[in-house]
PDBQT receptor file of N, H, CA, C and O in Angstrom, charges set to zero:
ATOM      1  N   MET A   1     -28.102  -6.297  18.864  1.00  0.00    +0.000 N 
ATOM      2  CA  MET A   1     -27.399  -5.616  17.811  1.00  0.00    +0.000 C 
ATOM      3  C   MET A   1     -26.831  -6.987  17.011  1.00  0.00    +0.000 C 
ATOM      4  O   MET A   1     -26.199  -7.923  17.502  1.00  0.00    +0.000 OA
ATOM      5  N   THR A   2     -27.204  -6.824  15.822  1.00  0.00    +0.000 N 
ATOM      6  H   THR A   2     -27.718  -6.064  15.424  1.00  0.00    +0.000 HD
ATOM      7  CA  THR A   2     -26.815  -7.978  14.640  1.00  0.00    +0.000 C 
ATOM      8  C   THR A   2     -25.563  -7.306  13.886  1.00  0.00    +0.000 C 
ATOM      9  O   THR A   2     -25.704  -6.160  13.460  1.00  0.00    +0.000 OA
ATOM     10  N   ALA A   3     -24.451  -7.922  13.722  1.00  0.00    +0.000 N 
ATOM     11  H   ALA A   3     -24.337  -8.854  14.067  1.00  0.00    +0.000 HD
ATOM     12  CA  ALA A   3     -23.428  -7.586  12.789  1.00  0.00    +0.000 C 
ATOM     13  C   ALA A   3     -23.947  -8.123  11.447  1.00  0.00    +0.000 C 
ATOM     14  O   ALA A   3     -24.604  -9.151  11.283  1.00  0.00    +0.000 OA
ATOM     15  N   ARG A   4     -23.562  -7.305  10.576  1.00  0.00    +0.000 N 
ATOM     16  H   ARG A   4     -23.028  -6.470  10.709  1.00  0.00    +0.000 HD
ATOM     17  CA  ARG A   4     -23.626  -7.839   9.143  1.00  0.00    +0.000 C 
ATOM     18  C   ARG A   4     -22.483  -7.879   8.194  1.00  0.00    +0.000 C 
ATOM     19  O   ARG A   4     -21.969  -6.795   7.917  1.00  0.00    +0.000 OA
ATOM     20  N   THR A   5     -22.034  -8.893   7.684  1.00  0.00    +0.000 N 
ATOM     21  H   THR A   5     -22.452  -9.773   7.908  1.00  0.00    +0.000 HD
ATOM     22  CA  THR A   5     -20.909  -8.647   6.680  1.00  0.00    +0.000 C 
ATOM     23  C   THR A   5     -21.537  -8.950   5.358  1.00  0.00    +0.000 C 
ATOM     24  O   THR A   5     -22.623  -9.520   5.252  1.00  0.00    +0.000 OA
ATOM     25  N   ASN A   6     -20.740  -8.507   4.267  1.00  0.00    +0.000 N 
ATOM     26  H   ASN A   6     -19.858  -8.044   4.353  1.00  0.00    +0.000 HD
ATOM     27  CA  ASN A   6     -21.220  -8.397   3.024  1.00  0.00    +0.000 C 
ATOM     28  C   ASN A   6     -19.766  -9.048   2.440  1.00  0.00    +0.000 C 
ATOM     29  O   ASN A   6     -18.698  -8.445   2.541  1.00  0.00    +0.000 OA
ATOM     30  N   SER A   7     -19.895 -10.235   1.881  1.00  0.00    +0.000 N 
ATOM     31  H   SER A   7     -20.763 -10.725   1.799  1.00  0.00    +0.000 HD
ATOM     32  CA  SER A   7     -18.804 -10.922   1.330  1.00  0.00    +0.000 C 
ATOM     33  C   SER A   7     -19.217 -11.300  -0.279  1.00  0.00    +0.000 C 
ATOM     34  O   SER A   7     -20.160 -11.948  -0.734  1.00  0.00    +0.000 OA
ATOM     35  N   ALA A   8     -18.121 -10.624  -0.904  1.00  0.00    +0.000 N 
ATOM     36  H   ALA A   8     -17.355 -10.098  -0.534  1.00  0.00    +0.000 HD
ATOM     37  CA  ALA A   8     -18.089 -11.210  -2.318  1.00  0.00    +0.000 C 
ATOM     38  C   ALA A   8     -17.472 -12.309  -2.901  1.00  0.00    +0.000 C 
ATOM     39  O   ALA A   8     -16.258 -12.445  -2.746  1.00  0.00    +0.000 OA
ATOM     40  N   SER A   9     -18.008 -12.986  -3.442  1.00  0.00    +0.000 N 
ATOM     41  H   SER A   9     -18.994 -12.876  -3.568  1.00  0.00    +0.000 HD
ATOM     42  CA  SER A   9     -17.500 -14.398  -3.943  1.00  0.00    +0.000 C 
ATOM     43  C   SER A   9     -16.759 -14.156  -5.191  1.00  0.00    +0.000 C 
ATOM     44  O   SER A   9     -17.147 -13.472  -6.139  1.00  0.00    +0.000 OA
ATOM     45  N   LEU A  10     -15.612 -14.814  -5.079  1.00  0.00    +0.000 N 
ATOM     46  H   LEU A  10     -15.297 -15.369  -4.310  1.00  0.00    +0.000 HD
ATOM     47  CA  LEU A  10     -14.576 -14.463  -5.974  1.00  0.00    +0.000 C 
ATOM     48  C   LEU A  10     -13.979 -15.912  -6.675  1.00  0.00    +0.000 C 
ATOM     49  O   LEU A  10     -13.466 -16.838  -6.047  1.00  0.00    +0.000 OA
ATOM     50  N   SER A  11     -14.189 -15.841  -8.127  1.00  0.00    +0.000 N 
ATOM     51  H   SER A  11     -14.606 -15.089  -8.637  1.00  0.00    +0.000 HD
ATOM     52  CA  SER A  11     -13.587 -16.982  -8.883  1.00  0.00    +0.000 C 
ATOM     53  C   SER A  11     -11.955 -17.187  -8.315  1.00  0.00    +0.000 C 
ATOM     54  O   SER A  11     -11.381 -16.270  -7.727  1.00  0.00    +0.000 OA
ATOM     55  N   ILE A  12     -11.472 -18.175  -8.510  1.00  0.00    +0.000 N 
ATOM     56  H   ILE A  12     -11.939 -18.920  -8.988  1.00  0.00    +0.000 HD
ATOM     57  CA  ILE A  12     -10.152 -18.375  -8.295  1.00  0.00    +0.000 C 
ATOM     58  C   ILE A  12      -9.335 -17.685  -9.247  1.00  0.00    +0.000 C 
ATOM     59  O   ILE A  12      -8.301 -17.186  -8.803  1.00  0.00    +0.000 OA
ATOM     60  N   SER A  13      -9.568 -17.565 -10.376  1.00  0.00    +0.000 N 
ATOM     61  H   SER A  13     -10.407 -17.970 -10.737  1.00  0.00    +0.000 HD
ATOM     62  CA  SER A  13      -8.799 -16.762 -11.347  1.00  0.00    +0.000 C 
ATOM     63  C   SER A  13      -8.962 -15.469 -11.050  1.00  0.00    +0.000 C 
ATOM     64  O   SER A  13      -8.137 -14.740 -11.602  1.00  0.00    +0.000 OA
ATOM     65  N   GLN A  14      -9.814 -14.889 -10.304  1.00  0.00    +0.000 N 
ATOM     66  H   GLN A  14     -10.484 -15.481  -9.856  1.00  0.00    +0.000 HD
ATOM     67  CA  GLN A  14      -9.710 -13.134  -9.926  1.00  0.00    +0.000 C 
ATOM     68  C   GLN A  14      -9.106 -13.319  -8.638  1.00  0.00    +0.000 C 
ATOM     69  O   GLN A  14      -8.739 -12.252  -8.144  1.00  0.00    +0.000 OA
ATOM     70  N   ARG A  15      -8.874 -14.394  -7.897  1.00  0.00    +0.000 N 
ATOM     71  H   ARG A  15      -9.172 -15.261  -8.298  1.00  0.00    +0.000 HD
ATOM     72  CA  ARG A  15      -8.160 -14.373  -6.609  1.00  0.00    +0.000 C 
ATOM     73  C   ARG A  15      -6.665 -14.257  -7.069  1.00  0.00    +0.000 C 
ATOM     74  O   ARG A  15      -5.931 -13.456  -6.492  1.00  0.00    +0.000 OA
ATOM     75  N   VAL A  16      -6.217 -15.003  -8.048  1.00  0.00    +0.000 N 
ATOM     76  H   VAL A  16      -6.814 -15.654  -8.517  1.00  0.00    +0.000 HD
ATOM     77  CA  VAL A  16      -4.931 -15.083  -8.399  1.00  0.00    +0.000 C 
ATOM     78  C   VAL A  16      -4.674 -14.121  -9.006  1.00  0.00    +0.000 C 
ATOM     79  O   VAL A  16      -3.505 -13.809  -8.778  1.00  0.00    +0.000 OA
ATOM     80  N   ALA A  17      -5.211 -13.369  -9.769  1.00  0.00    +0.000 N 
ATOM     81  H   ALA A  17      -6.160 -13.622  -9.955  1.00  0.00    +0.000 HD
ATOM     82  CA  ALA A  17      -5.078 -12.202 -10.496  1.00  0.00    +0.000 C 
ATOM     83  C   ALA A  17      -5.055 -10.960  -9.487  1.00  0.00    +0.000 C 
ATOM     84  O   ALA A  17      -4.355  -9.983  -9.755  1.00  0.00    +0.000 OA
ATOM     85  N   ALA A  18      -5.828 -11.009  -8.326  1.00  0.00    +0.000 N 
ATOM     86  H   ALA A  18      -6.396 -11.803  -8.109  1.00  0.00    +0.000 HD
ATOM     87  CA  ALA A  18      -5.739 -10.110  -7.354  1.00  0.00    +0.000 C 
ATOM     88  C   ALA A  18      -4.371 -10.084  -6.389  1.00  0.00    +0.000 C 
ATOM     89  O   ALA A  18      -3.733  -9.121  -5.965  1.00  0.00    +0.000 OA
ATOM     90  N   GLY A  19      -4.183 -11.464  -6.217  1.00  0.00    +0.000 N 
ATOM     91  H   GLY A  19      -4.701 -12.247  -6.561  1.00  0.00    +0.000 HD
ATOM     92  CA  GLY A  19      -2.863 -11.666  -5.452  1.00  0.00    +0.000 C 
ATOM     93  C   GLY A  19      -1.501 -11.425  -6.427  1.00  0.00    +0.000 C 
ATOM     94  O   GLY A  19      -0.453 -11.050  -5.900  1.00  0.00    +0.000 OA
ATOM     95  N   LEU A  20      -1.571 -11.624  -7.632  1.00  0.00    +0.000 N 
ATOM     96  H   LEU A  20      -2.422 -11.928  -8.059  1.00  0.00    +0.000 HD
ATOM     97  CA  LEU A  20      -0.388 -11.047  -8.539  1.00  0.00    +0.000 C 
ATOM     98  C   LEU A  20      -0.325  -9.747  -8.641  1.00  0.00    +0.000 C 
ATOM     99  O   LEU A  20       0.738  -9.141  -8.773  1.00  0.00    +0.000 OA
ATOM    100  N   THR A  21      -1.433  -9.218  -8.589  1.00  0.00    +0.000 N 
ATOM    101  H   THR A  21      -2.297  -9.711  -8.482  1.00  0.00    +0.000 HD
ATOM    102  CA  THR A  21      -1.263  -7.488  -8.564  1.00  0.00    +0.000 C 
ATOM    103  C   THR A  21      -0.732  -7.004  -7.388  1.00  0.00    +0.000 C 
ATOM    104  O   THR A  21       0.186  -6.185  -7.364  1.00  0.00    +0.000 OA
ATOM    105  N   LEU A  22      -1.260  -7.468  -6.415  1.00  0.00    +0.000 N 
ATOM    106  H   LEU A  22      -2.006  -8.134  -6.435  1.00  0.00    +0.000 HD
ATOM    107  CA  LEU A  22      -0.904  -6.862  -4.971  1.00  0.00    +0.000 C 
ATOM    108  C   LEU A  22       0.849  -7.297  -4.638  1.00  0.00    +0.000 C 
ATOM    109  O   LEU A  22       1.669  -6.513  -4.160  1.00  0.00    +0.000 OA
ATOM    110  N   LEU A  23       1.095  -8.593  -4.993  1.00  0.00    +0.000 N 
ATOM    111  H   LEU A  23       0.429  -9.230  -5.381  1.00  0.00    +0.000 HD
ATOM    112  CA  LEU A  23       2.430  -8.917  -5.075  1.00  0.00    +0.000 C 
ATOM    113  C   LEU A  23       3.548  -8.017  -5.971  1.00  0.00    +0.000 C 
ATOM    114  O   LEU A  23       4.729  -7.868  -5.654  1.00  0.00    +0.000 OA
ATOM    115  N   PHE A  24       2.887  -7.455  -7.166  1.00  0.00    +0.000 N 
ATOM    116  H   PHE A  24       1.928  -7.577  -7.423  1.00  0.00    +0.000 HD
ATOM    117  CA  PHE A  24       3.843  -6.986  -8.006  1.00  0.00    +0.000 C 
ATOM    118  C   PHE A  24       3.696  -5.431  -7.435  1.00  0.00    +0.000 C 
ATOM    119  O   PHE A  24       4.720  -4.769  -7.601  1.00  0.00    +0.000 OA
ATOM    120  N   VAL A  25       2.523  -4.694  -6.751  1.00  0.00    +0.000 N 
ATOM    121  H   VAL A  25       1.691  -5.231  -6.616  1.00  0.00    +0.000 HD
ATOM    122  CA  VAL A  25       2.700  -3.447  -6.598  1.00  0.00    +0.000 C 
ATOM    123  C   VAL A  25       3.298  -3.354  -5.174  1.00  0.00    +0.000 C 
ATOM    124  O   VAL A  25       3.844  -2.269  -4.973  1.00  0.00    +0.000 OA
ATOM    125  N   GLY A  26       3.338  -4.338  -3.994  1.00  0.00    +0.000 N 
ATOM    126  H   GLY A  26       2.895  -5.219  -4.157  1.00  0.00    +0.000 HD
ATOM    127  CA  GLY A  26       4.132  -4.549  -3.111  1.00  0.00    +0.000 C 
ATOM    128  C   GLY A  26       5.839  -4.475  -3.212  1.00  0.00    +0.000 C 
ATOM    129  O   GLY A  26       6.581  -3.789  -2.510  1.00  0.00    +0.000 OA
ATOM    130  N   ALA A  27       6.205  -5.382  -4.289  1.00  0.00    +0.000 N 
ATOM    131  H   ALA A  27       5.602  -5.939  -4.860  1.00  0.00    +0.000 HD
ATOM    132  CA  ALA A  27       7.340  -5.708  -4.971  1.00  0.00    +0.000 C 
ATOM    133  C   ALA A  27       8.233  -4.499  -5.285  1.00  0.00    +0.000 C 
ATOM    134  O   ALA A  27       9.397  -4.217  -5.000  1.00  0.00    +0.000 OA
ATOM    135  N   THR A  28       6.935  -3.684  -6.208  1.00  0.00    +0.000 N 
ATOM    136  H   THR A  28       5.990  -3.912  -6.440  1.00  0.00    +0.000 HD
ATOM    137  CA  THR A  28       7.669  -2.264  -6.687  1.00  0.00    +0.000 C 
ATOM    138  C   THR A  28       7.785  -1.349  -5.392  1.00  0.00    +0.000 C 
ATOM    139  O   THR A  28       8.796  -0.650  -5.322  1.00  0.00    +0.000 OA
ATOM    140  N   LEU A  29       7.121  -1.297  -4.654  1.00  0.00    +0.000 N 
ATOM    141  H   LEU A  29       6.299  -1.864  -4.711  1.00  0.00    +0.000 HD
ATOM    142  CA  LEU A  29       7.229  -0.104  -3.527  1.00  0.00    +0.000 C 
ATOM    143  C   LEU A  29       8.519  -0.621  -2.698  1.00  0.00    +0.000 C 
ATOM    144  O   LEU A  29       9.426   0.154  -2.396  1.00  0.00    +0.000 OA
ATOM    145  N   PHE A  30       8.527  -1.725  -2.422  1.00  0.00    +0.000 N 
ATOM    146  H   PHE A  30       7.790  -2.355  -2.668  1.00  0.00    +0.000 HD
ATOM    147  CA  PHE A  30       9.609  -2.418  -1.484  1.00  0.00    +0.000 C 
ATOM    148  C   PHE A  30      11.028  -2.167  -2.282  1.00  0.00    +0.000 C 
ATOM    149  O   PHE A  30      12.077  -1.881  -1.705  1.00  0.00    +0.000 OA
ATOM    150  N   PHE A  31      10.901  -2.304  -3.544  1.00  0.00    +0.000 N 
ATOM    151  H   PHE A  31      10.049  -2.536  -4.012  1.00  0.00    +0.000 HD
ATOM    152  CA  PHE A  31      12.153  -2.021  -4.293  1.00  0.00    +0.000 C 
ATOM    153  C   PHE A  31      12.483  -0.606  -4.462  1.00  0.00    +0.000 C 
ATOM    154  O   PHE A  31      13.617  -0.151  -4.313  1.00  0.00    +0.000 OA
ATOM    155  N   ALA A  32      11.348   0.133  -4.808  1.00  0.00    +0.000 N 
ATOM    156  H   ALA A  32      10.427  -0.236  -4.929  1.00  0.00    +0.000 HD
ATOM    157  CA  ALA A  32      11.658   1.593  -5.051  1.00  0.00    +0.000 C 
ATOM    158  C   ALA A  32      12.291   2.119  -3.855  1.00  0.00    +0.000 C 
ATOM    159  O   ALA A  32      13.337   2.738  -4.046  1.00  0.00    +0.000 OA
ATOM    160  N   VAL A  33      11.851   1.995  -2.590  1.00  0.00    +0.000 N 
ATOM    161  H   VAL A  33      11.002   1.492  -2.435  1.00  0.00    +0.000 HD
ATOM    162  CA  VAL A  33      12.005   2.550  -1.478  1.00  0.00    +0.000 C 
ATOM    163  C   VAL A  33      13.365   2.079  -1.231  1.00  0.00    +0.000 C 
ATOM    164  O   VAL A  33      14.245   2.914  -1.022  1.00  0.00    +0.000 OA
ATOM    165  N   GLY A  34      13.628   0.835  -1.232  1.00  0.00    +0.000 N 
ATOM    166  H   GLY A  34      12.913   0.157  -1.402  1.00  0.00    +0.000 HD
ATOM    167  CA  GLY A  34      15.137   0.076  -0.852  1.00  0.00    +0.000 C 
ATOM    168  C   GLY A  34      16.015   0.532  -1.890  1.00  0.00    +0.000 C 
ATOM    169  O   GLY A  34      17.184   0.475  -1.508  1.00  0.00    +0.000 OA
ATOM    170  N   LEU A  35      15.894   0.949  -3.021  1.00  0.00    +0.000 N 
ATOM    171  H   LEU A  35      14.945   0.996  -3.332  1.00  0.00    +0.000 HD
ATOM    172  CA  LEU A  35      16.744   1.258  -3.934  1.00  0.00    +0.000 C 
ATOM    173  C   LEU A  35      17.132   2.801  -3.992  1.00  0.00    +0.000 C 
ATOM    174  O   LEU A  35      18.187   3.235  -4.456  1.00  0.00    +0.000 OA
ATOM    175  N   SER A  36      16.134   3.532  -3.461  1.00  0.00    +0.000 N 
ATOM    176  H   SER A  36      15.277   3.180  -3.084  1.00  0.00    +0.000 HD
ATOM    177  CA  SER A  36      16.305   5.125  -3.481  1.00  0.00    +0.000 C 
ATOM    178  C   SER A  36      17.333   5.463  -2.333  1.00  0.00    +0.000 C 
ATOM    179  O   SER A  36      17.676   4.718  -1.416  1.00  0.00    +0.000 OA
ATOM    180  N   SER A  37      17.733   6.703  -2.577  1.00  0.00    +0.000 N 
ATOM    181  H   SER A  37      17.454   7.309  -3.323  1.00  0.00    +0.000 HD
ATOM    182  CA  SER A  37      18.702   7.147  -1.121  1.00  0.00    +0.000 C 
ATOM    183  C   SER A  37      17.607   7.259  -0.114  1.00  0.00    +0.000 C 
ATOM    184  O   SER A  37      16.420   7.432  -0.389  1.00  0.00    +0.000 OA
ATOM    185  N   MET A  38      18.213   7.122   1.298  1.00  0.00    +0.000 N 
ATOM    186  H   MET A  38      19.178   6.982   1.522  1.00  0.00    +0.000 HD
ATOM    187  CA  MET A  38      17.391   7.559   2.178  1.00  0.00    +0.000 C 
ATOM    188  C   MET A  38      17.017   8.974   2.352  1.00  0.00    +0.000 C 
ATOM    189  O   MET A  38      16.091   9.190   3.134  1.00  0.00    +0.000 OA
ATOM    190  N   ALA A  39      17.564   9.959   1.773  1.00  0.00    +0.000 N 
ATOM    191  H   ALA A  39      18.316   9.783   1.138  1.00  0.00    +0.000 HD
ATOM    192  CA  ALA A  39      17.001  11.307   1.674  1.00  0.00    +0.000 C 
ATOM    193  C   ALA A  39      15.732  11.310   0.954  1.00  0.00    +0.000 C 
ATOM    194  O   ALA A  39      14.747  11.851   1.456  1.00  0.00    +0.000 OA
ATOM    195  N   VAL A  40      15.683  10.699  -0.279  1.00  0.00    +0.000 N 
ATOM    196  H   VAL A  40      16.483  10.259  -0.687  1.00  0.00    +0.000 HD
ATOM    197  CA  VAL A  40      14.456  10.757  -1.060  1.00  0.00    +0.000 C 
ATOM    198  C   VAL A  40      13.472   9.995  -0.175  1.00  0.00    +0.000 C 
ATOM    199  O   VAL A  40      12.452  10.632   0.087  1.00  0.00    +0.000 OA
ATOM    200  N   ALA A  41      13.537   9.070   0.213  1.00  0.00    +0.000 N 
ATOM    201  H   ALA A  41      14.365   8.552   0.000  1.00  0.00    +0.000 HD
ATOM    202  CA  ALA A  41      12.758   8.172   1.025  1.00  0.00    +0.000 C 
ATOM    203  C   ALA A  41      12.188   8.973   2.431  1.00  0.00    +0.000 C 
ATOM    204  O   ALA A  41      10.978   9.011   2.655  1.00  0.00    +0.000 OA
ATOM    205  N   HIS A  42      13.022   9.508   3.206  1.00  0.00    +0.000 N 
ATOM    206  H   HIS A  42      14.005   9.477   3.024  1.00  0.00    +0.000 HD
ATOM    207  CA  HIS A  42      12.704  10.423   4.151  1.00  0.00    +0.000 C 
ATOM    208  C   HIS A  42      11.963  11.524   3.654  1.00  0.00    +0.000 C 
ATOM    209  O   HIS A  42      10.911  11.778   4.241  1.00  0.00    +0.000 OA
ATOM    210  N   ASN A  43      12.229  12.086   2.886  1.00  0.00    +0.000 N 
ATOM    211  H   ASN A  43      13.084  11.880   2.410  1.00  0.00    +0.000 HD
ATOM    212  CA  ASN A  43      11.853  13.416   2.227  1.00  0.00    +0.000 C 
ATOM    213  C   ASN A  43      10.234  13.017   1.536  1.00  0.00    +0.000 C 
ATOM    214  O   ASN A  43       9.374  13.891   1.428  1.00  0.00    +0.000 OA
ATOM    215  N   THR A  44      10.059  11.952   1.217  1.00  0.00    +0.000 N 
ATOM    216  H   THR A  44      10.758  11.242   1.305  1.00  0.00    +0.000 HD
ATOM    217  CA  THR A  44       8.722  11.744   0.522  1.00  0.00    +0.000 C 
ATOM    218  C   THR A  44       7.921  11.354   1.990  1.00  0.00    +0.000 C 
ATOM    219  O   THR A  44       6.893  12.005   2.180  1.00  0.00    +0.000 OA
ATOM    220  N   ALA A  45       8.207  10.585   2.801  1.00  0.00    +0.000 N 
ATOM    221  H   ALA A  45       9.042  10.056   2.646  1.00  0.00    +0.000 HD
ATOM    222  CA  ALA A  45       7.354  10.116   3.891  1.00  0.00    +0.000 C 
ATOM    223  C   ALA A  45       7.080  11.413   4.709  1.00  0.00    +0.000 C 
ATOM    224  O   ALA A  45       6.007  11.537   5.299  1.00  0.00    +0.000 OA
ATOM    225  N   HIS A  46       8.055  12.397   4.753  1.00  0.00    +0.000 N 
ATOM    226  H   HIS A  46       8.927  12.296   4.274  1.00  0.00    +0.000 HD
ATOM    227  CA  HIS A  46       7.928  13.765   5.648  1.00  0.00    +0.000 C 
ATOM    228  C   HIS A  46       6.803  14.476   5.023  1.00  0.00    +0.000 C 
ATOM    229  O   HIS A  46       5.830  14.839   5.683  1.00  0.00    +0.000 OA
ATOM    230  N   ASP A  47       6.937  14.708   3.589  1.00  0.00    +0.000 N 
ATOM    231  H   ASP A  47       7.727  14.413   3.052  1.00  0.00    +0.000 HD
ATOM    232  CA  ASP A  47       5.745  15.624   2.720  1.00  0.00    +0.000 C 
ATOM    233  C   ASP A  47       4.665  14.805   2.767  1.00  0.00    +0.000 C 
ATOM    234  O   ASP A  47       3.610  15.433   2.685  1.00  0.00    +0.000 OA
ATOM    235  N   THR A  48       4.542  13.585   2.874  1.00  0.00    +0.000 N 
ATOM    236  H   THR A  48       5.399  13.075   2.941  1.00  0.00    +0.000 HD
ATOM    237  CA  THR A  48       3.142  12.807   2.673  1.00  0.00    +0.000 C 
ATOM    238  C   THR A  48       2.629  13.235   4.212  1.00  0.00    +0.000 C 
ATOM    239  O   THR A  48       1.545  13.814   4.278  1.00  0.00    +0.000 OA
ATOM    240  N   ARG A  49       3.356  12.976   5.436  1.00  0.00    +0.000 N 
ATOM    241  H   ARG A  49       4.237  12.506   5.383  1.00  0.00    +0.000 HD
ATOM    242  CA  ARG A  49       3.053  13.542   6.511  1.00  0.00    +0.000 C 
ATOM    243  C   ARG A  49       2.234  14.785   6.656  1.00  0.00    +0.000 C 
ATOM    244  O   ARG A  49       1.054  14.772   7.006  1.00  0.00    +0.000 OA
ATOM    245  N   HIS A  50       2.913  15.849   6.371  1.00  0.00    +0.000 N 
ATOM    246  H   HIS A  50       3.871  15.860   6.086  1.00  0.00    +0.000 HD
ATOM    247  CA  HIS A  50       2.708  16.823   6.158  1.00  0.00    +0.000 C 
ATOM    248  C   HIS A  50       1.327  17.384   5.300  1.00  0.00    +0.000 C 
ATOM    249  O   HIS A  50       0.609  18.311   5.673  1.00  0.00    +0.000 OA
ATOM    250  N   SER A  51       1.148  16.551   4.019  1.00  0.00    +0.000 N 
ATOM    251  H   SER A  51       1.732  15.798   3.716  1.00  0.00    +0.000 HD
ATOM    252  CA  SER A  51       0.047  16.744   3.340  1.00  0.00    +0.000 C 
ATOM    253  C   SER A  51      -1.348  16.317   3.821  1.00  0.00    +0.000 C 
ATOM    254  O   SER A  51      -2.433  16.745   3.427  1.00  0.00    +0.000 OA
ATOM    255  N   ILE A  52      -1.102  15.413   4.727  1.00  0.00    +0.000 N 
ATOM    256  H   ILE A  52      -0.221  15.066   5.047  1.00  0.00    +0.000 HD
ATOM    257  CA  ILE A  52      -2.420  14.668   5.212  1.00  0.00    +0.000 C 
ATOM    258  C   ILE A  52      -2.832  15.324   6.780  1.00  0.00    +0.000 C 
ATOM    259  O   ILE A  52      -3.751  14.966   7.517  1.00  0.00    +0.000 OA
ATOM    260  N   GLY A  53      -1.674  16.551   7.027  1.00  0.00    +0.000 N 
ATOM    261  H   GLY A  53      -0.928  16.842   6.428  1.00  0.00    +0.000 HD
ATOM    262  CA  GLY A  53      -2.105  17.168   8.122  1.00  0.00    +0.000 C 
ATOM    263  C   GLY A  53      -1.418  16.532   9.546  1.00  0.00    +0.000 C 
ATOM    264  O   GLY A  53      -1.719  16.918  10.676  1.00  0.00    +0.000 OA
ATOM    265  N   PHE A  54      -0.550  15.600   9.269  1.00  0.00    +0.000 N 
ATOM    266  H   PHE A  54      -0.306  15.287   8.351  1.00  0.00    +0.000 HD
ATOM    267  CA  PHE A  54       0.035  14.856  10.471  1.00  0.00    +0.000 C 
ATOM    268  C   PHE A  54       1.133  15.699  10.960  1.00  0.00    +0.000 C 
ATOM    269  O   PHE A  54       1.965  16.014  10.109  1.00  0.00    +0.000 OA
ATOM    270  N   PRO A  55       1.302  16.115  12.115  1.00  0.00    +0.000 N 
ATOM    271  CA  PRO A  55       2.263  16.900  12.820  1.00  0.00    +0.000 C 
ATOM    272  C   PRO A  55       3.515  16.070  13.209  1.00  0.00    +0.000 C 
ATOM    273  O   PRO A  55       3.586  15.236  14.112  1.00  0.00    +0.000 OA
ATOM    274  N   CYS A  56       4.661  16.534  12.198  1.00  0.00    +0.000 N 
ATOM    275  H   CYS A  56       4.603  17.212  11.465  1.00  0.00    +0.000 HD
ATOM    276  CA  CYS A  56       5.857  15.409  12.721  1.00  0.00    +0.000 C 
ATOM    277  C   CYS A  56       6.996  16.111  13.340  1.00  0.00    +0.000 C 
ATOM    278  O   CYS A  56       8.053  15.514  13.542  1.00  0.00    +0.000 OA
ATOM    279  N   HIS A  57       6.832  17.336  13.646  1.00  0.00    +0.000 N 
ATOM    280  H   HIS A  57       5.973  17.821  13.481  1.00  0.00    +0.000 HD
ATOM    281  CA  HIS A  57       7.790  18.008  14.316  1.00  0.00    +0.000 C 
ATOM    282  C   HIS A  57       7.207  19.308  14.751  1.00  0.00    +0.000 C 
ATOM    283  O   HIS A  57       7.891  20.109  15.388  1.00  0.00    +0.000 OA
TER     284      HIS A  57
């Protein structure tokens, strides 16, 4: 059995743009959850678990 990998070659500017985009998204999520009240963060996670069918209680 032979494993195949498909790798796309990205230029340096594309890598930098992707890294900055991920950094921005991650920081936004981190600070949005960090600065929100715990009830809001808990209810969002709880509703998300229910929407994907994951039983949480």
